[in-house]
N, CA, C and O atoms as a GROMACS GRO file, in nm:
protein
  320
    1MET      N    1   0.481  -1.085  -2.671
    1MET     CA    2   0.479  -1.226  -2.641
    1MET      C    3   0.566  -1.254  -2.518
    1MET      O    4   0.670  -1.192  -2.500
    2GLN      N    5   0.523  -1.346  -2.437
    2GLN     CA    6   0.593  -1.379  -2.314
    2GLN      C    7   0.684  -1.500  -2.337
    2GLN      O    8   0.643  -1.600  -2.396
    3LYS      N    9   0.807  -1.489  -2.291
    3LYS     CA   10   0.900  -1.600  -2.303
    3LYS      C   11   0.922  -1.660  -2.164
    3LYS      O   12   0.937  -1.588  -2.066
    4ILE      N   13   0.924  -1.793  -2.157
    4ILE     CA   14   0.946  -1.862  -2.030
    4ILE      C   15   1.094  -1.894  -2.014
    4ILE      O   16   1.158  -1.948  -2.105
    5VAL      N   17   1.149  -1.858  -1.897
    5VAL     CA   18   1.292  -1.876  -1.871
    5VAL      C   19   1.308  -1.934  -1.730
    5VAL      O   20   1.240  -1.892  -1.637
    6SER      N   21   1.398  -2.031  -1.716
    6SER     CA   22   1.425  -2.086  -1.584
    6SER      C   23   1.501  -1.982  -1.501
    6SER      O   24   1.566  -1.893  -1.556
    7SER      N   25   1.492  -1.994  -1.370
    7SER     CA   26   1.562  -1.898  -1.284
    7SER      C   27   1.713  -1.904  -1.305
    7SER      O   28   1.781  -1.802  -1.296
    8ALA      N   29   1.766  -2.022  -1.333
    8ALA     CA   30   1.910  -2.036  -1.359
    8ALA      C   31   1.949  -1.961  -1.486
    8ALA      O   32   2.050  -1.889  -1.487
    9ASP      N   33   1.870  -1.976  -1.593
    9ASP     CA   34   1.899  -1.903  -1.717
    9ASP      C   35   1.881  -1.753  -1.699
    9ASP      O   36   1.959  -1.673  -1.752
   10ALA      N   37   1.777  -1.714  -1.623
   10ALA     CA   38   1.755  -1.572  -1.598
   10ALA      C   39   1.874  -1.511  -1.523
   10ALA      O   40   1.912  -1.397  -1.549
   11ASN      N   41   1.931  -1.587  -1.432
   11ASN     CA   42   2.046  -1.540  -1.356
   11ASN      C   43   2.167  -1.521  -1.448
   11ASN      O   44   2.238  -1.422  -1.440
   12ARG      N   45   2.188  -1.618  -1.536
   12ARG     CA   46   2.303  -1.610  -1.626
   12ARG      C   47   2.287  -1.502  -1.733
   12ARG      O   48   2.386  -1.441  -1.775
   13LYS      N   49   2.165  -1.477  -1.776
   13LYS     CA   50   2.140  -1.385  -1.888
   13LYS      C   51   2.066  -1.260  -1.845
   13LYS      O   52   1.993  -1.201  -1.925
   14PHE      N   53   2.083  -1.218  -1.722
   14PHE     CA   54   2.004  -1.107  -1.670
   14PHE      C   55   2.020  -0.978  -1.751
   14PHE      O   56   1.921  -0.912  -1.780
   15SER      N   57   2.140  -0.943  -1.789
   15SER     CA   58   2.163  -0.820  -1.867
   15SER      C   59   2.090  -0.827  -2.000
   15SER      O   60   2.029  -0.730  -2.044
   16GLU      N   61   2.098  -0.943  -2.065
   16GLU     CA   62   2.030  -0.961  -2.194
   16GLU      C   63   1.878  -0.951  -2.177
   16GLU      O   64   1.810  -0.887  -2.257
   17ILE      N   65   1.825  -1.013  -2.071
   17ILE     CA   66   1.682  -1.009  -2.045
   17ILE      C   67   1.637  -0.864  -2.022
   17ILE      O   68   1.535  -0.823  -2.077
   18LEU      N   69   1.712  -0.788  -1.942
   18LEU     CA   70   1.676  -0.648  -1.919
   18LEU      C   71   1.677  -0.567  -2.047
   18LEU      O   72   1.590  -0.482  -2.069
   19ARG      N   73   1.775  -0.592  -2.132
   19ARG     CA   74   1.782  -0.522  -2.260
   19ARG      C   75   1.656  -0.550  -2.343
   19ARG      O   76   1.599  -0.459  -2.403
   20ARG      N   77   1.614  -0.675  -2.345
   20ARG     CA   78   1.496  -0.713  -2.423
   20ARG      C   79   1.367  -0.661  -2.359
   20ARG      O   80   1.272  -0.626  -2.430
   21VAL      N   81   1.363  -0.654  -2.227
   21VAL     CA   82   1.246  -0.598  -2.159
   21VAL      C   83   1.232  -0.451  -2.197
   21VAL      O   84   1.121  -0.404  -2.218
   22ARG      N   85   1.343  -0.379  -2.206
   22ARG     CA   86   1.338  -0.238  -2.250
   22ARG      C   87   1.277  -0.226  -2.389
   22ARG      O   88   1.218  -0.123  -2.423
   23GLN      N   89   1.292  -0.332  -2.470
   23GLN     CA   90   1.237  -0.332  -2.607
   23GLN      C   91   1.090  -0.377  -2.609
   23GLN      O   92   1.029  -0.380  -2.715
   24GLY      N   93   1.034  -0.411  -2.492
   24GLY     CA   94   0.894  -0.445  -2.484
   24GLY      C   95   0.863  -0.592  -2.460
   24GLY      O   96   0.746  -0.630  -2.453
   25HIS      N   97   0.965  -0.677  -2.446
   25HIS     CA   98   0.943  -0.819  -2.422
   25HIS      C   99   0.907  -0.845  -2.275
   25HIS      O  100   0.941  -0.766  -2.186
   26THR      N  101   0.839  -0.957  -2.252
   26THR     CA  102   0.801  -0.999  -2.117
   26THR      C  103   0.853  -1.139  -2.093
   26THR      O  104   0.850  -1.223  -2.183
   27TYR      N  105   0.902  -1.165  -1.972
   27TYR     CA  106   0.956  -1.296  -1.936
   27TYR      C  107   0.884  -1.351  -1.814
   27TYR      O  108   0.855  -1.278  -1.718
   28LEU      N  109   0.855  -1.480  -1.818
   28LEU     CA  110   0.802  -1.552  -1.703
   28LEU      C  111   0.916  -1.637  -1.649
   28LEU      O  112   0.968  -1.724  -1.720
   29ILE      N  113   0.954  -1.614  -1.525
   29ILE     CA  114   1.066  -1.686  -1.464
   29ILE      C  115   1.009  -1.804  -1.386
   29ILE      O  116   0.915  -1.790  -1.307
   30THR      N  117   1.067  -1.922  -1.409
   30THR     CA  118   1.020  -2.042  -1.340
   30THR      C  119   1.131  -2.100  -1.252
   30THR      O  120   1.250  -2.080  -1.277
   31SER      N  121   1.089  -2.171  -1.150
   31SER     CA  122   1.181  -2.244  -1.064
   31SER      C  123   1.124  -2.385  -1.050
   31SER      O  124   1.013  -2.403  -1.001
   32HIS      N  125   1.200  -2.482  -1.092
   32HIS     CA  126   1.155  -2.621  -1.092
   32HIS      C  127   1.023  -2.637  -1.169
   32HIS      O  128   0.936  -2.714  -1.130
   33GLY      N  129   1.012  -2.561  -1.279
   33GLY     CA  130   0.895  -2.571  -1.366
   33GLY      C  131   0.773  -2.492  -1.321
   33GLY      O  132   0.671  -2.493  -1.390
   34ARG      N  133   0.782  -2.425  -1.208
   34ARG     CA  134   0.668  -2.348  -1.157
   34ARG      C  135   0.693  -2.198  -1.171
   34ARG      O  136   0.802  -2.151  -1.140
   35PRO      N  137   0.594  -2.124  -1.217
   35PRO     CA  138   0.610  -1.978  -1.231
   35PRO      C  139   0.634  -1.912  -1.095
   35PRO      O  140   0.563  -1.940  -0.998
   36VAL      N  141   0.733  -1.824  -1.089
   36VAL     CA  142   0.761  -1.752  -0.963
   36VAL      C  143   0.767  -1.601  -0.981
   36VAL      O  144   0.749  -1.527  -0.884
   37ALA      N  145   0.792  -1.553  -1.103
   37ALA     CA  146   0.803  -1.409  -1.123
   37ALA      C  147   0.780  -1.376  -1.270
   37ALA      O  148   0.794  -1.460  -1.359
   38ARG      N  149   0.743  -1.250  -1.291
   38ARG     CA  150   0.727  -1.201  -1.428
   38ARG      C  151   0.809  -1.072  -1.439
   38ARG      O  152   0.799  -0.984  -1.353
   39ILE      N  153   0.887  -1.062  -1.544
   39ILE     CA  154   0.964  -0.940  -1.570
   39ILE      C  155   0.905  -0.878  -1.695
   39ILE      O  156   0.900  -0.941  -1.800
   40MET      N  157   0.859  -0.753  -1.683
   40MET     CA  158   0.795  -0.684  -1.794
   40MET      C  159   0.829  -0.536  -1.786
   40MET      O  160   0.874  -0.488  -1.682
   41PRO      N  161   0.807  -0.464  -1.895
   41PRO     CA  162   0.831  -0.320  -1.890
   41PRO      C  163   0.750  -0.258  -1.776
   41PRO      O  164   0.635  -0.297  -1.753
   42ALA      N  165   0.808  -0.163  -1.707
   42ALA     CA  166   0.748  -0.106  -1.586
   42ALA      C  167   0.608  -0.050  -1.608
   42ALA      O  168   0.524  -0.065  -1.519
   43GLY      N  169   0.579   0.010  -1.718
   43GLY     CA  170   0.448   0.069  -1.742
   43GLY      C  171   0.337  -0.031  -1.765
   43GLY      O  172   0.220   0.002  -1.746
   44GLU      N  173   0.369  -0.153  -1.805
   44GLU     CA  174   0.268  -0.251  -1.840
   44GLU      C  175   0.195  -0.306  -1.719
   44GLU      O  176   0.076  -0.336  -1.729
   45ASN      N  177   0.260  -0.322  -1.607
   45ASN     CA  178   0.198  -0.383  -1.490
   45ASN      C  179   0.076  -0.304  -1.446
   45ASN      O  180  -0.026  -0.364  -1.410
   46GLY      N  181   0.085  -0.174  -1.447
   46GLY     CA  182  -0.028  -0.092  -1.408
   46GLY      C  183  -0.148  -0.112  -1.500
   46GLY      O  184  -0.262  -0.114  -1.453
   47LYS      N  185  -0.123  -0.127  -1.630
   47LYS     CA  186  -0.232  -0.149  -1.725
   47LYS      C  187  -0.301  -0.282  -1.698
   47LYS      O  188  -0.424  -0.288  -1.698
   48ALA      N  189  -0.225  -0.386  -1.674
   48ALA     CA  190  -0.283  -0.517  -1.650
   48ALA      C  191  -0.364  -0.518  -1.521
   48ALA      O  192  -0.475  -0.572  -1.518
   49GLU      N  193  -0.311  -0.458  -1.416
   49GLU     CA  194  -0.384  -0.452  -1.289
   49GLU      C  195  -0.511  -0.370  -1.303
   49GLU      O  196  -0.615  -0.407  -1.249
   50ASP      N  197  -0.503  -0.259  -1.374
   50ASP     CA  198  -0.619  -0.173  -1.393
   50ASP      C  199  -0.728  -0.246  -1.472
   50ASP      O  200  -0.846  -0.237  -1.437
   51THR      N  201  -0.690  -0.317  -1.576
   51THR     CA  202  -0.786  -0.393  -1.656
   51THR      C  203  -0.851  -0.503  -1.573
   51THR      O  204  -0.972  -0.523  -1.580
   52ALA      N  205  -0.771  -0.574  -1.494
   52ALA     CA  206  -0.824  -0.681  -1.409
   52ALA      C  207  -0.917  -0.625  -1.302
   52ALA      O  208  -1.022  -0.682  -1.274
   53ARG      N  209  -0.880  -0.513  -1.243
   53ARG     CA  210  -0.963  -0.450  -1.139
   53ARG      C  211  -1.097  -0.407  -1.198
   53ARG      O  212  -1.201  -0.430  -1.137
   54LYS      N  213  -1.096  -0.346  -1.317
   54LYS     CA  214  -1.220  -0.302  -1.381
   54LYS      C  215  -1.309  -0.422  -1.414
   54LYS      O  216  -1.431  -0.414  -1.397
   55ALA      N  217  -1.251  -0.530  -1.462
   55ALA     CA  218  -1.329  -0.650  -1.494
   55ALA      C  219  -1.391  -0.710  -1.368
   55ALA      O  220  -1.507  -0.752  -1.371
   56LEU      N  221  -1.316  -0.716  -1.259
   56LEU     CA  222  -1.368  -0.769  -1.134
   56LEU      C  223  -1.483  -0.684  -1.081
   56LEU      O  224  -1.587  -0.737  -1.042
   57LEU      N  225  -1.465  -0.553  -1.080
   57LEU     CA  226  -1.570  -0.465  -1.031
   57LEU      C  227  -1.696  -0.474  -1.117
   57LEU      O  228  -1.807  -0.472  -1.064
   58LYS      N  229  -1.679  -0.484  -1.248
   58LYS     CA  230  -1.794  -0.500  -1.337
   58LYS      C  231  -1.868  -0.630  -1.304
   58LYS      O  232  -1.991  -0.631  -1.299
   59HIS      N  233  -1.794  -0.737  -1.282
   59HIS     CA  234  -1.854  -0.866  -1.248
   59HIS      C  235  -1.927  -0.857  -1.114
   59HIS      O  236  -2.040  -0.906  -1.102
   60LEU      N  237  -1.866  -0.796  -1.014
   60LEU     CA  238  -1.927  -0.786  -0.881
   60LEU      C  239  -2.054  -0.700  -0.884
   60LEU      O  240  -2.152  -0.732  -0.818
   61ARG      N  241  -2.051  -0.592  -0.961
   61ARG     CA  242  -2.169  -0.505  -0.970
   61ARG      C  243  -2.286  -0.576  -1.036
   61ARG      O  244  -2.402  -0.543  -1.008
   62ALA      N  245  -2.258  -0.672  -1.123
   62ALA     CA  246  -2.364  -0.745  -1.193
   62ALA      C  247  -2.427  -0.853  -1.105
   62ALA      O  248  -2.532  -0.906  -1.141
   63GLN      N  249  -2.366  -0.885  -0.993
   63GLN     CA  250  -2.419  -0.990  -0.905
   63GLN      C  251  -2.540  -0.940  -0.828
   63GLN      O  252  -2.549  -0.823  -0.792
   64GLN      N  253  -2.634  -1.031  -0.804
   64GLN     CA  254  -2.752  -0.999  -0.727
   64GLN      C  255  -2.714  -0.991  -0.579
   64GLN      O  256  -2.635  -1.071  -0.530
   65VAL      N  257  -2.771  -0.893  -0.510
   65VAL     CA  258  -2.747  -0.878  -0.367
   65VAL      C  259  -2.831  -0.982  -0.292
   65VAL      O  260  -2.950  -0.996  -0.318
   66VAL      N  261  -2.767  -1.054  -0.201
   66VAL     CA  262  -2.835  -1.158  -0.125
   66VAL      C  263  -2.831  -1.120   0.023
   66VAL      O  264  -2.724  -1.090   0.078
   67ASP      N  265  -2.948  -1.120   0.087
   67ASP     CA  266  -2.954  -1.088   0.230
   67ASP      C  267  -2.936  -1.218   0.309
   67ASP      O  268  -3.023  -1.306   0.305
   68VAL      N  269  -2.825  -1.230   0.379
   68VAL     CA  270  -2.798  -1.351   0.457
   68VAL      C  271  -2.822  -1.328   0.606
   68VAL      O  272  -2.794  -1.415   0.688
   69GLY      N  273  -2.874  -1.214   0.640
   69GLY     CA  274  -2.901  -1.186   0.781
   69GLY      C  275  -2.776  -1.138   0.854
   69GLY      O  276  -2.673  -1.112   0.793
   70ARG      N  277  -2.789  -1.128   0.986
   70ARG     CA  278  -2.677  -1.081   1.068
   70ARG      C  279  -2.600  -1.201   1.120
   70ARG      O  280  -2.656  -1.307   1.146
   71TRP      N  281  -2.469  -1.182   1.135
   71TRP     CA  282  -2.383  -1.286   1.190
   71TRP      C  283  -2.341  -1.245   1.330
   71TRP      O  284  -2.325  -1.127   1.360
   72THR      N  285  -2.323  -1.344   1.415
   72THR     CA  286  -2.271  -1.316   1.549
   72THR      C  287  -2.118  -1.316   1.542
   72THR      O  288  -2.058  -1.365   1.447
   73ARG      N  289  -2.057  -1.261   1.644
   73ARG     CA  290  -1.911  -1.261   1.651
   73ARG      C  291  -1.857  -1.404   1.648
   73ARG      O  292  -1.756  -1.430   1.584
   74GLU      N  293  -1.925  -1.496   1.716
   74GLU     CA  294  -1.881  -1.635   1.720
   74GLU      C  295  -1.884  -1.699   1.580
   74GLU      O  296  -1.794  -1.775   1.544
   75GLU      N  297  -1.988  -1.666   1.504
   75GLU     CA  298  -1.996  -1.720   1.368
   75GLU      C  299  -1.887  -1.665   1.279
   75GLU      O  300  -1.831  -1.738   1.196
   76LEU      N  301  -1.855  -1.538   1.295
   76LEU     CA  302  -1.752  -1.476   1.212
   76LEU      C  303  -1.614  -1.534   1.240
   76LEU      O  304  -1.534  -1.552   1.148
   77TYR      N  305  -1.586  -1.564   1.366
   77TYR     CA  306  -1.453  -1.607   1.404
   77TYR      C  307  -1.447  -1.755   1.440
   77TYR      O  308  -1.357  -1.799   1.512
   78GLU      N  309  -1.542  -1.831   1.391
   78GLU     CA  310  -1.544  -1.975   1.419
   78GLU      C  311  -1.423  -2.040   1.355
   78GLU      O  312  -1.394  -2.019   1.237
   79ARG      N  313  -1.353  -2.118   1.431
   79ARG     CA  314  -1.234  -2.187   1.379
   79ARG      C  315  -1.268  -2.332   1.356
   79ARG      O  316  -1.337  -2.396   1.436
   80ARG      N  317  -1.221  -2.383   1.246
   80ARG     CA  318  -1.248  -2.522   1.210
   80ARG      C  319  -1.124  -2.605   1.217
   80ARG      O  320  -1.128  -2.725   1.190
   0.00000   0.00000   0.00000
């Protein structure tokens, strides 16, 4: 389970947070109520990224290929 902690609390309790992360806990660090970082056991991040990458590739492979023709250099780099 993920626990939400303000950056000020994370700063004050950093040693405690690291101890709990070693035990398998995950923390979401917020600043002014907005998420800015996640602290989790080192091995977990790779699993989450791998799962997300596999899901994205599966989704992309299922999409129909659409032929949109050729683009000119001007169309590719058009600034709006």
